[in-house]
N, C-alpha and C positions, 0 to 999 in steps of 0.2 A: 160400529158401536163405539160410542165414545166414551172414555173414562173421565167422571167427574175431576178427580184429582187432576189428571193430566191436562183438564184445559182450564182447570183454575192455577195451573203453575202455569201454564202457556200464557192466559192472562196477566199473571202476576209479573211475567217476564216481560211481556209486550209493554205494561204499565213502567217498569222501570226503564227500557229503553227510550220511551216518550218521556217520561221524566228528565232522564240524561239529557235527550234532544234539546228540551225545552231549557233546561239549564245550560246546556254548549250556546244555545241562539241567544239567551239573556246575555251570559257573559261576552260573546262575540257583540252585540249590539252596546252593551255597555263600554268596551276596550274601545270600539270604533268612537264613540262618542267622547270618550276622554281623550282619545288620540286628537280628533278634530279639534276639541277645546285647547289640549295643548299647543297643537299648531297655530292656532290664533293667537295666543298668550306669546308664543316664541316671537311670532311677526311683529307685535305691538313691542315687545322688548327690544328687539333690534331696531325697529323704527324708531324708538325714544332715544335708545344710545346713539343713534347717529345723528338727530336732530340735537343732542345736545352736546355732539362734538362739532358741531356745524355752527351752532351758538359760539363756542369756545374758541373756536377758528376765526369766526368773523371779528370778535374782539379784538383776538391777536393781532390780527388785519390791521384793523381801525387804530390800534395805538401803535403800530409800528409806522403807520402815514404821516401819524400826528408827530413822531419822532424826526422823520422826512422834512417836515414841512418846517420842524423847529430847527433843523440843521441846515435851510437854506442860507448863505449870506447876502443879503440884500442891500442895495447901494442906500447911502443916505437920503432922506426926503428933502424934496425941493420944496423949502418952505414959500417960496414965490407961487408956484404953480397950487400947494396945498390953499393958499387963501383967496386965488383968484377963482378957483375951480380948474385951471388949467384947460389945455386943447383935449381936447376926446380923442383924435385922431394921435395924438402923441402918447397918452397916458395907454391906449392898446399896443403900442410899437413892442417890440422884442428885447428893443434895446434896454428897457427898464427893467429887466428880468436878466437875473444870471445863467448861465448855461445850464447848472444844475436843474433849475426850473423845468425847463424844456424837457429835460432827459426826465425828470419826476412824472410830468404829463405823459409822455409818451410808455413810460412802465406801467402806468395805474389808468387802466381804462375808465375804471370808475369814478374817476375824476374829469368831469365835463368844464370846469370853469375853476379858475384861481385868481383871487383879486389882490390887492393890496390897499387898504384903507387906514386912513390916518385917526387919531383917537377921537375926531367928529364922525365917523365913518363916513366921511367924504374917500370916494375909489382915488387913488393916485395911478394904479397900473393893474392889468388885465390879461389873464394869458387863456387863451382858447384851447379845448384839447383837441388835437388834428384827426380825431375820428370820427369828428360829426360836426354839422353844420352849426351855424349861431343859433342858441338857443333863444336869445333875448333880441326884442328886435332894436333895440339900442345899444349903443357901444359899451354904454356902461349903467351902473344902475346908482338910484341916488339913496341919500343918507335916510330917506324916508320910507325904504322899503321895510317890512314889518318882521319877514322872516330871519333877514340879516341884522335886524336893531334887535329882536329877542335873542338871537344865538351869542351876539357879542355882548351884550349886556348880561348876560346870564355867565359867559367868560369874564367878564370884568369883577363882577361878585364874588364867584369861585375862584379868581386867579389861576385858572384853568380853561384848558380846552371846553367850548360846550356845545353842544348841537340844537338846531333848531327845530320846531315841528315841519314834518313834511308837508310839500305843498305842488299843487298841480300846477304846471306850465303848459300852456297850448304850444303846438310846432307851428311855423308859417308854411310848411306843406300839408298841414292836417295832421290831426292826430294831437296827442300831448305825452308829457312826459312828468314821474312824479320825484321831485328831487329834494334834498336834505341838504342844509346847510351848516358848515363846520365855522366856527369863530375860533382862532389860535392867537392868544395875545402875545406881541414881540414889543419891541422897546420903541414906543412913541407910537402904536398903531396897532393894528390886527390883520392877519393873514384868516381869508374867507376862501374856504373851498367848498364847492356846489358838488353833490355827490348824487348820481343817478339811482334809484333805488334798484332798478331791474339791472342795471350794471353791476351793484354791489352786489347782487344773488348771483350772476355771471361769473364774475372776477374773482370775487372772494370766497364763494363756498364752491367752487369746482362743480367740473360736469358728473361728478360720481352720486352726488345727491340728487342730484334731478334726473341719472336714467332711470327709466321706469316708475316716475313716480312724480308730483306736483308740488313744488316750493313754493312761498309767497311770504311778502313782509304783509301785516295785518295789524290792524289799529285794533286796541284794546276791546271796542264794542265788536271787532269781527270783520268792521270793513278791509277789504285786500286793498294794498297798494297798488304792489307790483307781483308779477307770476312769470315763471318760469316752470319748464318740464312738459310733460306728456299729460294730455287729459284723460280721465277714466274711462276704460275700455267698456264695452258690454260683457256682460258674465263675469264681474270682477267685484271683490269687495272691497270698501274701501278702510284703510286704517289712518287715524288722524295722530299727529303729535305736534304739541303746542310747545314754546320754550320763550319765555318772556327775555326779550335784547334790552336791558336798562343802560342806556346811554343818559351821559350828563347833559341833563335839558331835555331829555326827549326820551320817551320808551315805545318800542315795538315788539312786537310779538312775530317769532318765526314759525312759520304752520307748514307740517309736509305732510301729505296727503298720500300715503301710497297704497297701490294698487295690488291686492292678490288675487290669485284665479282660485274659485270657490273649492273648498276641499273635496278631496276624491273620497270614493267608498273606503280605500284602502290610504289615508293619505302619509303614513309614514311605514317605515320598515318595521317599526315596534308591532304595530296593527295587525300588517299582514301576517307577521310571525305567529303573533298569539292566535291569527286566525286558524293559521296552517296548522299548529299545535293542535286546537281545537278540534277539527275536522282530523287530522290524524289519530286523537284520542279513540274518538269512535270508529275509525280504522281499524285501529289496534283490538278494540272489544270484537269486532268483527272477524279479525284473523286470528284471534286466540283460539278458535277450536281448529282450524285448519293447524296453526302452530302446532297445538296438542298432537295432533295425527301424525304431523313431520317428526314429532319428537319420539313417538312411539317408532317411527318406522326407520330414526336414527338410530336408536336404542337395539332394534332387532341386526340394523346390518354391524353396528360397532360390535355386538356379541358375535355374529360371524365373522367380523374381521381379525377379533382374536381367537377364536377357534383355530381360522386359518395360519394365523402366527403362532399359535402354539400348536401346531401340526407342524408349520415348517421348522419349528426349536426343536422339536422331538426328532427329527428326521435328519437333522445334520449331523455329520461325524466329528464337527469342531466342539470341544467343550467350551461351555460358555459359565460364566461366572460374574454375579456382582458384588461389591462390597460396598458399604457406607464408609462416611468418614472415618467412624472408628474402628474400620477393621472387621464388622461384622459382614458374615454372610447374609446376603438377601435375596439373593435366587440363584440355582444352578439347574443346568439343562439335563435331561436325560444322558445325554453323551457323556459329560463330566462325572456324572455319576457311574456310568458305565467302564469309564477310564480309570478310576482310582478305587471301583469297588466297595464304594459306601451309597447307602442311599440319601434320597434329599432329606428325608427326616434326621436319618443321622449328623450327616452334615450342618444341617439349620441348627439343631440341637446341641450341636458337638462344643468344644472349646471355640472353634472359630467363631462361635457365634454370641457365646456368654460373654458379658461386660467382666474384664479382668484387670487386675493393675498391670501396667505395661500391655504390649503386645499380646493378642490372642494367639495360641499355636493352632495350626491345623493339622486334623488327623492324617492329612497325607502325606504333610512333609516327614523327609527322612530326618531319624532322631539326631543323628551325627551332624545334619545341616541346619537344625531349626533353630540355634542362634544366628546362623548368617541370613536366613530367611526373615527372622523378625527384624532385623537390621534393614534389610532392605525393604520391607513392608512399612516400618517407621517411616522411612526415608520417602518411600511413595505416597505414605498418607501426610507428610510434611509438605507435599507440591512438590515434589521432585519428578519432572516429566521421564517417560521410559522412553529408550530408542525406538523410533518408528519401526527399524526393520525387525523390533522383537529381539528375544534373548532365550538363552537357552535354559534348561533349570532340571534338576531330578526330581520326581515325584515317588511316591510310596503307596505301592496298591493295599488294599486290606490283608493281603496273605504276607505281607513283609517284602514282597520283590519290588525293586525299583527299575523305573525307564524314563528315559530321556524327554521332555517335551518342550515346544517351543512357544514361550507366552508372548502376545501382542496384548499392549493394554493402553486405555484411553479413558479420560474422562468422563463421567455419566452425568448429564447434563439434563436438567427437567425443561419445564415448557418457558421458564421466564430464563434460561442460559445461565442457570446456577448450579455450581457444580454440588451435588450430591453424595458423589462417591467415583468408584474406579469400577469400570466393565474391561472383563479379562476374557480373551479368545486362546485355546489352548490344541494343540496340535501336537498328536503322539507320534513319537521321531522312531519307536520302536522298529517298525517296518523299513522305514526309511534306513536305518543305522544297519541293519540286516542285509538290507540289497548293497549298501555301500561295502558293505564286508564280503560280500560274494563279486562286487565289481573289484574289490581290491586283491583277492583271491585270483581272480580271473587274469589280473593285469599282471601279478607275479609267474602264473603258469604260463603267461604271451611272452612275458620277457625271458624265460626261462627257457623256452621253444626255441626265440630268437637268437640264443645264448647257442644252443645246440645247434640252429643251421649254421651259427658262424663258424662252431668247431668241425662240422660237418664239411664246409667249403675250405676247411684251412687242412683236412685229414692228409691229405695229399702235399701238403707243405711240411706237416710235421714228419712224415714218412720219410723227406728227402733230408729233412733237417737232423733227422735221428741217425740217419745211414753214415753221415761223414765222422759224428764221435763215436759212434759203434765200431766203424773200420778202423778208426784212428786206435781204438783201445784193444782190437784183436792184432793189430799191426806192433803195438807197444809189447802186448804179452808175449809175442812168436819172439821178437828181439830179446826180449831179456831171456827168456830159455833158451836162445840159441848162445848166449851170451855164457850163461849158467853152464851149460853142456860144455861150452868152449873152455871155462876156466877149470873144469872138474878134470879135461882129458890133459893140462897141461901140469897138474898136479902141483911141485912145489916148484913151479917157474920163478920167474922174477919177481920179487915183491911189489915193485913198480907197476908193474904190468896189472897185478891182483887190485890192486887199490885203483887203477883207471877204468877197470871192467866192474868194480863197485859203484864208482859214481854214475857210471853209464845207465846200470840196472835202477840205481836210484832216482835218476834222471826221469826214465821210462815208467817206474812206477807212479811218479808224480804227475806226468803225462795220461798214465792210465786215471788216475783218480780225477783230476781235470775235467777230461771228456764225459766220466762217469757222471761227474757233478753239472755239468753241462747238458748233457741228456736229461736228468732228473728235474733239473730247473724248467726245462721245457715241457715235460709231461707235468708236474706238479702246477706251472702254470695253467696249463689245459683243464688241469683237475678243479682247480681253486675256480676258475672261471666258470664250472660248468655246475659244478655242485650246488643246489638250492641249500640257503640257509636263513636264519631267521633275521626278521630286519629289526636291527640295532643301528642307532647312530651311536659313533664313537670319536673321539679327536683322531683325525689320522694328519700323518703330515703329507704335505703336497708330494714330497719327492718319493715316498713309497709310494702313491698311488701311480706315479708314472713309470716309478721301476717296475711295479705287477704288470701291467701291462706291455711293458716293452718287450719282453723276449716275443710274445706275439706279435707286436706291431713288426718287430724285424724278420719275422719269417717271410711277411708278403712283402716287406721292402727289399729283400735278396732277390725275389723271384721277379719283381717288377722294375729292377734297380734303381730304387728312392734312397736317397741318404736322408738320415734323421738327424733331425738338429734340436736339442733342448735347451731352453734358456729356460732358467729359474733366479727370481730375484731373491737376493740372501739381506739380511734374514727374510723368512714367511712364518707366518702362524699356522699351526696346526688346522685343519677345517673339519666341522663337523656334520658326518654323513654317513649315509648307508655305504661303504667300501664296496660291496659288489656290484651296485648299480651304477656307483660313480666311475668304476673301472669298464663295467659295460660302456659307459657313455663316451668316454676316452678311446676305448677301441671301435666304436662303431664310426666317430669323427675322423679317427684316423684310418680306418680303412677306406671310408668315403673318398677321403683325399688323395690318397694312392689311388684308387680306382680313378679319379677323375686326371692322371696324369698318364695313366698306362696306354699312351698312344705313341707311335713312332715319330711324330714330329717334335716330341718333347726330349729334350736329350738332359737338361740340367734339371734333373728332377729332384726336389727339395721339400720335405715335408716337415715343418718347424713345429715343436711344442712349446708353448710358454707359459709360465705362471708368474703374476706379479700381484702386489696388493693394490685392491681398486680402493674407490675413495670411499666415504661415509653413506653416499647416495646409493650405492650397492651396484655390480657391474661396471663401474667405469663412468657413470653418468649416462648410460643407453637405457631405454627400456622405462617411459615417462610413467607406466603404469604401477609397476614395482618400484622404480627408483623413489617417489613420492611417501611410500609406507616406509622403505628401509629407512630412508631418511630420517624419518618422525621416531623410529626405533633408537637411532645413535649408534646400528652395530658396524663392524668393518666386516668387508667383503674380501674373498681371494679370486682374482679372475685366471680362469683358465683358456688356452686359444689354440687353435689347429687349425694353420696358414698352409695352404698347397699353391702351385703355382701351375693349375690344370686350366681346362676350358672352361672355368666358372658355370654361374647360373645364369640362364634365359629367364626373359621378362615372363614368358609362357610358363617356366617352370616354379618361378617364384610365388606363383599365386596359389600353387598348390602343394608347395615343398612340404608343408608339417601336414598334409591329409593323409589319414592311414590307408596302406595297401597302394598308395601311388610310389612308382619307381619309376626310373630311366633304364633300369639294366633288364635285361630279357631274363635275367635269373633270380631278380631281387624280389623279395618277398613285400618292401614298401612300408615297414613297420619301423624301421631303426632310427629315422629322424624325430618320427612320432614319440616313440619312447624315448627316446634321447630330451625331447622336451617336458615329458610328464614328469620325467625321474628329475630334473632340474628345477622344476616348478615345485615339486612337492618339497623340496627342501627349502625352498622360498626364494631360490634364485631365479633367473631370466636367461634363456639361451636366444641369441640372436646372430647375424651373420652380415657380412658386408663384404665388397669386393677386396682383393687385396693388389697392391700395386708391385709390379705392373700389370701382373695376370695371375689368375686363380681365386682363388676365395679363402676369406677367416672366419671360423665359428669360434665365437665365444659365450663361455658361461660362466654365471658365478657360483659361488658356495660360501653359506657364514663362515666366519672363523670362528676357530672354539672359543 
């Protein structure tokens, strides 16, 4: 069942399409016709221009020939020969002409003959062209020749060179040639130059004009006198251009017939382009419906893509924030809202979004840091680039609690690559800080365990070391009691003996105090080394650090027979360090050095502790990674070194020397050197080692001067 309204609309639609097609065809036909006509006009204009240029060149060449003829230096005329008519054979000799005349004939092929005549037009001398056989059957021409007479008569009247009308001269071998006479007045006579019209076309106009077309000299009535070029080809169209060549005494017409192929259906690029655009117009209308369907499909896919992107932004745990160039918030993701405790509506409608004089404040900025954050935001909005590695900051939650964040910022560019704001990404560092604190606490416990293990190893040495001062105390005490009892029995003995006994008792008591202090110092050193204290960095003299570990170092030194040498540069600044941790580093390095020398083959066992003032680069110039940073700070560094004369370090051990739990001793834990390097790097220094000459190893580490 057909619907009348639908059929009427369909007919109207088809009628519009038909009308559009007819208009396009009419436009196409008109454009093709105009293009063909334009091509014909262009071809005719080019031909007219070439013909005009050729006539100008022809006139210039003829005038140049006249000047060359006038410049010839001719010998004086022989009056006797002129009166008697002369000898024709003598008149044709080259001796009657200067050398320039022969050169002129060789250079100008268009001249076929050159004559000298007296005032009565009697020939005096003749010079033929070397490129053609003799044209005339006689050696000379008489004064009765009409063409020469007309030219010379006109030249005499004008007192200037003149031309004769062209005339046809048959050739002896058949055919003929069209000639033109030029008469140039000279002193007492004339120079007559004979031109060949065909040679003039060939030599004076050049081969370019005759290429692909026909060039001819014609009389005003249209009679062609001389022709060069190619003849018309089949299927071509003729374009004709005629220009008047007005010579003194004679007028010629230069005619150029050009052959051009018939215009194609698309004679030029413009026509083809317009035709293609017309066809494309119809194609665009046909494809419009498909484009509409594609547009709807693209809009559906775009909506899906936006939904997918929104789901991704909502699922990430990294906070995202966008600001415009005025500092106003334009976008926040759910992770950022959860991070700061504010909803997106509160953030977008808060002070960070409203226009205000100066930089707006964000509700998640701590009050005490708001001024600093405003300055940083002003610097960023002014074009300052943030560091690529990000920077740390402190934010405030809605409940007032503070938490650290790591911020990465980058310019926000639109599709035209123009910056419209800044995009920021936030990472909550609270959990990372908590893990770092747990790791730090574990490290401290591990260091305390290492110290306890060290004390456990030294327990036997402590018992032996404390036995000597305690035994000395007991001996001095017994001797003092005996001296007191002996002095009481003598009673009122000699006063000098009493004084001597008193001095001995005082000396014994002093020895008792010294030995007791020695035992107490050993015990205090072990106690200070083992007990845990809060990490505080304070200025400590390098001598105090050495003296604190020296009693414990000497305990093992006496056991293995090692001599301790101490060398300190004077003066030395105090170092800023955690005293307990640095003492542990010195003790571990000293014990490792003495253990490296605990072999029977080593007789002279020396452990050297040295402290010097390092350079500005830190660590005496070693450690490239740390040295460059410290040099930039411009700080001073104090270098500690522990050198032994032991077995040294092999290449296999070097690769794993600072690896945790790696040890070369059967009873070792493998934590000593690893903890030492961690402690030194926490202080900003560097721990390195090198061979000690002639044998052994030296460990060096640096600490910052206070």
